[in-house]
C-alpha positions as CSV (number, residue, x, y, z in Angstrom):
1,M,-24.4,4.5,5.8
2,S,-25.2,4.2,9.5
3,Q,-23.1,6.1,12.1
4,L,-22.0,4.7,15.4
5,S,-24.1,6.3,18.1
6,T,-21.7,6.6,21.0
7,I,-18.0,6.0,21.1
8,T,-15.2,7.9,22.9
9,R,-11.8,8.9,21.6
10,A,-10.1,7.0,24.5
11,T,-12.1,3.8,23.7
12,V,-11.1,4.0,20.0
13,A,-7.4,4.6,20.7
14,L,-7.2,1.7,23.1
15,T,-9.2,-0.5,20.8
16,L,-7.0,0.3,17.8
17,A,-3.7,0.0,19.7
18,A,-4.4,-3.5,21.1
19,A,-3.1,-6.0,18.6
20,P,-3.6,-9.7,19.1
21,A,-0.7,-12.1,19.0
22,T,0.5,-13.3,15.7
23,R,2.4,-16.4,14.6
24,A,6.2,-16.4,15.2
25,Q,8.6,-16.3,12.3
26,D,9.4,-19.8,10.9
27,G,13.1,-20.5,10.7
28,A,12.8,-22.9,7.7
29,C,10.5,-20.6,5.8
30,N,12.8,-17.6,6.3
31,A,16.1,-19.4,5.6
32,P,18.2,-17.3,3.1
33,A,18.2,-18.2,-0.5
34,K,21.4,-19.3,-2.3
35,D,21.3,-16.1,-4.4
36,P,20.7,-12.6,-3.0
37,I,17.9,-12.0,-5.6
38,V,15.4,-14.6,-6.7
39,H,12.7,-14.2,-9.4
40,L,9.5,-16.3,-9.6
41,D,7.4,-16.2,-12.7
42,M,3.8,-15.2,-12.0
43,P,0.6,-16.4,-13.9
44,G,-0.5,-12.8,-14.3
45,R,0.3,-9.2,-13.5
46,P,1.4,-9.2,-9.8
47,F,0.3,-6.1,-7.9
48,E,0.8,-6.6,-4.1
49,P,2.6,-9.3,-2.1
50,V,1.0,-10.0,1.3
51,I,3.2,-12.0,3.7
52,S,1.9,-14.3,6.3
53,A,3.1,-13.6,9.9
54,D,5.4,-16.7,9.9
55,G,6.8,-15.8,6.5
56,C,5.9,-19.2,5.0
57,W,3.3,-17.8,2.5
58,I,3.0,-14.9,0.2
59,F,-0.4,-14.0,-1.2
60,V,0.1,-12.1,-4.5
61,T,-2.8,-10.2,-6.0
62,L,-3.0,-10.5,-9.8
63,A,-4.5,-7.5,-11.5
64,Q,-6.2,-7.7,-14.8
65,G,-4.3,-4.8,-16.3
66,N,-4.4,-3.6,-19.9
67,G,-6.8,-6.2,-21.2
68,A,-5.3,-9.2,-19.5
69,P,-7.7,-12.0,-18.5
70,G,-9.4,-12.1,-15.1
71,G,-7.4,-11.5,-12.0
72,G,-6.9,-13.5,-8.8
73,I,-4.5,-14.5,-6.1
74,A,-1.3,-16.5,-6.6
75,V,-0.5,-18.5,-3.4
76,V,3.3,-18.7,-3.1
77,H,5.0,-21.0,-0.7
78,H,8.2,-19.7,0.8
79,T,10.5,-22.2,2.4
80,G,14.2,-23.2,2.5
81,G,15.1,-20.0,0.6
82,S,13.0,-21.0,-2.4
83,L,9.6,-19.8,-3.8
84,S,7.0,-21.9,-5.6
85,I,3.4,-21.3,-6.6
86,A,1.1,-23.7,-4.7
87,R,-2.1,-22.6,-6.5
88,T,-4.0,-19.7,-8.1
89,I,-7.4,-18.6,-7.0
90,P,-9.6,-16.5,-9.4
91,L,-11.5,-13.5,-8.2
92,Q,-14.1,-11.2,-9.6
93,G,-12.9,-7.7,-10.6
94,S,-9.3,-6.7,-10.8
95,P,-7.4,-7.4,-7.5
96,T,-4.9,-4.7,-6.4
97,G,-4.1,-3.9,-2.8
98,A,-4.7,-6.4,0.0
99,V,-4.3,-6.9,3.7
100,L,-4.2,-9.9,6.0
101,T,-6.0,-9.6,9.3
102,H,-3.8,-9.7,12.4
103,D,-5.4,-13.0,13.5
104,G,-4.0,-14.4,10.2
105,K,-7.3,-15.8,9.2
106,L,-8.7,-13.4,6.6
107,L,-7.2,-11.9,3.4
108,I,-9.1,-8.8,2.3
109,V,-8.6,-7.7,-1.3
110,A,-9.4,-4.4,-2.9
111,D,-10.9,-5.7,-6.1
112,G,-12.0,-2.8,-8.3
113,G,-15.8,-2.8,-7.9
114,F,-15.6,-5.2,-4.9
115,L,-14.0,-6.0,-1.7
116,A,-13.2,-9.7,-1.6
117,F,-12.9,-11.7,1.6
118,V,-10.8,-14.8,1.4
119,D,-10.0,-17.5,4.0
120,A,-6.3,-17.5,4.4
121,N,-6.1,-21.0,5.9
122,R,-7.8,-22.4,2.8
123,L,-5.5,-20.5,0.6
124,E,-2.6,-22.2,2.2
125,S,-4.0,-25.7,2.5
126,G,-6.0,-25.8,-0.8
127,D,-9.0,-27.3,1.1
128,G,-12.5,-26.0,0.6
129,K,-13.6,-22.8,-1.2
130,P,-11.4,-19.9,-0.1
131,V,-13.6,-17.0,-1.2
132,L,-16.0,-16.3,1.6
133,G,-17.8,-13.4,0.0
134,Y,-17.8,-10.0,-1.7
135,M,-18.9,-6.5,-0.8
136,G,-19.8,-4.1,-3.5
137,T,-21.8,-4.2,-6.7
138,G,-19.1,-4.2,-9.3
139,S,-19.7,-0.5,-10.0
140,P,-16.5,1.3,-11.0
141,V,-15.6,2.8,-7.6
142,G,-12.0,1.6,-8.0
143,F,-11.2,0.0,-4.6
144,I,-7.5,0.1,-4.7
145,Y,-6.0,-0.4,-1.2
146,A,-7.2,-1.8,2.1
147,N,-6.1,-1.8,5.7
148,V,-7.4,-3.0,9.1
149,T,-7.1,-1.9,12.7
150,P,-4.7,-4.0,14.9
151,D,-7.7,-5.6,16.6
152,D,-9.4,-6.4,13.2
153,K,-12.5,-4.5,14.2
154,Y,-12.5,-2.0,11.3
155,L,-11.6,-2.1,7.7
156,F,-10.6,0.9,5.6
157,A,-10.7,0.8,1.8
158,S,-9.7,3.6,-0.6
159,A,-12.1,4.0,-3.5
160,E,-9.9,5.7,-6.2
161,R,-12.7,6.7,-8.5
162,A,-15.2,7.6,-5.8
163,E,-12.9,10.1,-4.1
164,A,-13.5,8.4,-0.8
165,V,-12.2,6.1,1.9
166,I,-14.8,3.6,3.1
167,V,-14.9,2.5,6.7
168,I,-16.5,-0.9,7.4
169,D,-17.3,-2.6,10.7
170,L,-15.3,-5.8,10.0
171,E,-16.5,-7.6,13.1
172,R,-20.1,-7.2,12.0
173,A,-19.3,-8.1,8.4
174,R,-17.6,-11.3,9.4
175,A,-20.4,-12.3,11.8
176,G,-22.9,-11.8,8.9
177,G,-21.0,-13.9,6.4
178,F,-20.2,-10.7,4.4
179,K,-23.8,-10.5,3.3
180,E,-24.2,-7.1,4.9
181,R,-22.2,-4.1,3.9
182,G,-21.3,-3.2,7.5
183,G,-20.6,0.4,6.5
184,V,-19.7,2.8,9.3
185,A,-18.5,5.9,7.4
186,K,-17.5,7.4,4.1
187,L,-14.6,9.8,4.3
188,D,-14.5,12.3,1.4
189,V,-11.0,13.0,0.2
190,G,-9.5,14.3,-3.0
191,N,-9.0,12.9,-6.5
192,A,-7.7,9.3,-6.6
193,P,-7.1,8.4,-3.0
194,I,-4.6,5.5,-2.5
195,A,-3.0,5.1,0.9
196,V,-4.8,4.0,4.0
197,T,-2.2,4.1,6.7
198,L,-2.8,4.1,10.4
199,S,-0.8,5.9,13.1
200,P,0.8,3.5,15.6
201,D,-1.4,4.8,18.4
202,G,-4.6,4.2,16.4
203,R,-5.6,7.9,16.5
204,Y,-5.1,9.0,12.9
205,L,-5.7,7.7,9.3
206,Y,-3.4,9.0,6.6
207,T,-4.4,8.9,3.0
208,T,-3.0,10.3,-0.2
209,S,-4.9,12.1,-3.0
210,E,-3.2,12.3,-6.4
211,A,-4.6,15.8,-7.1
212,A,-6.5,18.4,-5.2
213,L,-10.1,19.0,-5.8
214,A,-11.2,22.1,-7.8
215,E,-12.9,23.6,-4.8
216,W,-9.6,23.7,-2.9
217,N,-8.4,26.3,-5.4
218,W,-4.8,25.0,-5.5
219,P,-2.9,26.2,-8.6
220,R,-2.2,23.9,-11.5
221,T,1.5,23.3,-11.2
222,C,1.8,19.6,-12.3
223,R,2.4,18.5,-15.9
224,P,0.8,15.4,-17.6
225,E,2.4,12.1,-16.6
226,N,1.8,10.5,-20.0
227,P,4.8,11.4,-22.2
228,N,2.5,11.2,-25.3
229,A,0.2,14.0,-24.0
230,R,-0.5,16.6,-26.6
231,S,0.7,19.4,-24.3
232,N,3.3,19.5,-21.6
233,A,1.7,22.5,-19.9
234,P,0.6,22.1,-16.3
235,N,-2.8,20.6,-16.2
236,H,-3.5,19.7,-12.6
237,P,-2.7,20.8,-9.0
238,Q,-0.5,19.0,-6.5
239,G,-1.9,16.1,-4.6
240,A,-2.2,15.9,-0.8
241,I,-1.8,14.0,2.4
242,I,-5.1,14.1,4.2
243,V,-5.3,13.2,7.9
244,F,-8.5,11.9,9.6
245,D,-9.3,11.6,13.3
246,L,-10.5,8.1,13.6
247,A,-12.7,8.6,16.7
248,Q,-14.4,11.5,14.9
249,A,-14.7,9.5,11.7
250,L,-16.7,6.8,13.5
251,K,-19.0,9.4,15.1
252,D,-19.3,12.1,12.4
253,S,-17.4,11.4,9.2
254,S,-18.2,14.8,7.7
255,H,-16.1,16.5,10.4
256,A,-13.3,14.0,10.7
257,A,-10.7,15.6,8.4
258,V,-7.9,17.1,10.5
259,S,-5.6,18.5,7.8
260,R,-4.5,18.6,4.2
261,T,-0.9,19.0,3.2
262,A,0.4,19.5,-0.3
263,A,2.6,16.4,-1.2
264,G,3.9,17.0,-4.7
265,C,2.6,15.9,-8.0
266,N,0.5,12.7,-7.9
267,P,1.4,11.3,-4.5
268,V,0.5,7.7,-4.3
269,R,2.0,5.5,-1.5
270,L,2.5,6.6,2.1
271,V,4.4,4.5,4.7
272,L,5.5,5.4,8.2
273,S,8.8,4.9,9.9
274,P,9.0,2.1,12.6
275,D,8.0,4.5,15.4
276,G,5.5,6.4,13.3
277,D,7.2,9.8,13.5
278,V,8.0,10.2,9.7
279,A,5.7,9.6,6.8
280,Y,7.4,8.8,3.5
281,V,5.4,9.5,0.3
282,S,6.2,8.7,-3.4
283,A,5.3,11.6,-5.6
284,R,5.0,9.8,-9.0
285,D,4.9,12.8,-11.3
286,D,7.8,14.5,-9.5
287,N,10.0,11.4,-9.6
288,A,10.6,12.1,-5.9
289,L,10.4,10.7,-2.4
290,L,9.1,13.1,0.2
291,A,9.5,12.8,4.0
292,F,7.1,14.5,6.4
293,D,7.0,15.0,10.2
294,A,3.9,12.9,11.1
295,K,3.0,15.1,14.1
296,R,3.3,18.3,12.1
297,L,1.0,16.8,9.4
298,V,-1.6,17.1,12.2
299,S,-0.7,20.3,13.9
300,D,1.7,22.4,11.7
301,T,1.3,21.5,8.0
302,A,3.3,24.5,6.9
303,H,6.4,23.0,8.5
304,A,5.7,19.3,8.0
305,L,8.1,18.6,5.1
306,L,11.4,17.3,6.3
307,G,13.0,16.7,3.0
308,R,12.7,15.4,-0.5
309,T,15.0,13.6,-3.0
310,E,14.7,12.7,-6.6
311,V,14.6,9.0,-7.2
312,G,13.7,7.0,-10.4
313,I,11.1,7.5,-13.0
314,A,7.5,7.5,-11.7
315,P,8.1,6.1,-8.2
316,V,5.2,4.0,-6.7
317,G,6.0,1.5,-4.0
318,V,7.8,2.4,-0.8
319,A,9.3,0.3,2.0
320,V,11.3,1.1,5.1
321,I,14.2,-1.2,5.8
322,D,17.2,-1.5,8.3
323,S,15.1,-0.5,11.3
324,G,14.2,2.8,9.6
325,A,17.7,3.8,8.5
326,R,16.9,3.4,4.7
327,V,14.0,3.6,2.4
328,V,13.5,1.7,-0.8
329,V,11.4,3.1,-3.6
330,T,10.2,1.5,-6.9
331,S,11.0,3.3,-10.2
332,S,8.0,2.1,-12.2
333,N,8.3,4.1,-15.4
334,R,4.7,3.1,-15.8
335,F,3.9,5.5,-18.5
336,G,7.0,4.9,-20.7
337,G,8.3,1.4,-20.1
338,G,7.6,-2.0,-21.6
339,A,7.7,-5.6,-20.5
340,S,11.3,-6.0,-21.6
341,D,12.5,-3.0,-19.6
342,H,14.2,-3.4,-16.2
343,Q,13.7,-0.5,-13.8
344,P,15.7,-0.3,-10.6
345,L,14.7,0.0,-6.9
346,T,16.2,3.2,-5.4
347,V,17.8,3.1,-2.0
348,V,17.6,6.3,0.1
349,D,19.6,7.1,3.2
350,V,17.1,8.6,5.8
351,A,19.6,10.6,7.7
352,R,20.8,12.3,4.5
353,L,17.2,12.9,3.4
354,R,16.3,14.6,6.6
355,A,19.5,16.7,6.5
356,G,18.8,18.0,3.0
357,A,21.9,16.3,1.6
358,P,22.0,14.0,-1.5
359,A,20.2,11.0,-0.2
360,V,20.2,8.3,-2.9
361,I,22.9,5.9,-2.1
362,G,22.3,3.3,-4.8
363,T,19.9,1.0,-6.7
364,I,18.9,-2.6,-6.7
365,P,18.0,-4.3,-10.0
366,A,14.4,-5.2,-10.6
367,G,12.1,-6.2,-13.4
368,A,9.7,-4.2,-15.6
369,F,7.3,-1.8,-13.7
370,P,8.2,-2.8,-10.1
371,R,5.0,-1.8,-8.3
372,E,4.8,-2.8,-4.6
373,L,7.2,-3.6,-1.9
374,R,6.8,-5.6,1.3
375,V,9.3,-6.6,4.1
376,T,9.1,-9.8,6.1
377,A,8.5,-9.4,9.8
378,D,12.1,-10.3,10.7
379,G,13.2,-7.4,8.4
380,R,15.6,-9.6,6.4
381,T,13.8,-10.1,3.1
382,L,12.2,-7.6,0.7
383,F,9.6,-8.7,-1.8
384,A,8.8,-6.7,-5.0
385,T,6.1,-7.3,-7.6
386,N,7.3,-6.6,-11.2
387,F,4.0,-5.8,-12.8
388,A,4.9,-5.7,-16.5
389,S,7.5,-8.5,-16.5
390,R,5.2,-10.7,-14.3
391,T,7.6,-11.8,-11.6
392,L,7.8,-11.8,-7.9
393,E,11.2,-10.7,-6.7
394,M,12.7,-11.8,-3.4
395,I,15.7,-9.8,-2.2
396,D,18.0,-10.6,0.7
397,I,18.4,-7.1,2.2
398,A,21.8,-7.8,3.8
399,R,23.3,-9.3,0.6
400,A,21.4,-7.1,-2.0
401,P,23.8,-5.9,-4.8
402,I,23.4,-2.2,-4.4
403,A,24.9,-0.3,-7.4
404,K,26.2,3.0,-6.1
405,V,25.3,6.3,-7.8
406,P,27.8,9.0,-8.5
């Protein structure tokens, strides 16, 4: 891949921090539902809900998953407190993570062996062909998650099986009709990278790796996740949070990694607090949520961990609610549950977590294998995808029935 010839740190930081204006929240679309929790049946296995800026549309990726037929996007209309499927769009590959550009025009989908680029306006209206193009050859690199800079100039995609995060010049790709790859950099990480999270100032990229690489020489302390494994003896090391300097990544990707921090067994999702000072990570094999000081992940990794708390079985999705006061975590039980099971969402008190006190304050009911969580821009509504029971769940945060734990 080509490298950018000249670019300064200051230029990158300013570029990444300058976000264009987005559509305001629509009052009718965000009106509360009659019930605090609403389920909408999905025509496939829902992976991630992506919410339009005005809250009127939710684009839900439908993964293939366990032999299911081809994946796609379910276009869900949200208005008057109700949800309905407007249409379903097929895609090549197996769609998983997705991101909507800040101008609201382009939905980018991590699609297994592809990155799919979809016209958001056409998804909403149903007019014209929404799929604008694909990048990738279909080879099993395992694109799993995607993110874009606030100015929509760069795209980051985690390639789970390629042990890398790919950086793409999105402006160039759009101008070329997605016929050129537009690659800028390949960031080498650890095994199974997932998260692609940007710091608020646009300086750093945080990613997770489910297990350390052999050359890191980390001890094998994590046990098999599959309960049917022949042996329960430790068979892999902890995973990591890896931080990259974005300005350096665009100049010289081989020297862009700033730090690696152990983050429990099989860390998968990473989200930041509203002001970016805390990183929350779900450690799936530890059944735990971990909180890290974001600045210390860069400068003092030995003292970066702020706290941890056990949550449900095999946590995956994470969302910050109530202006950062609480965190919600999915309890997927992905290796032991079935389509008829109902795993809860765990609610964690942030102040207690950081103080080292018991932090789980209750649970919210969900379906089978709740996978991803997203919050509307007004902070009032939480969406969850129940992967195995095939529903999109809409939760009124203020009225959510939280079952207290002892």
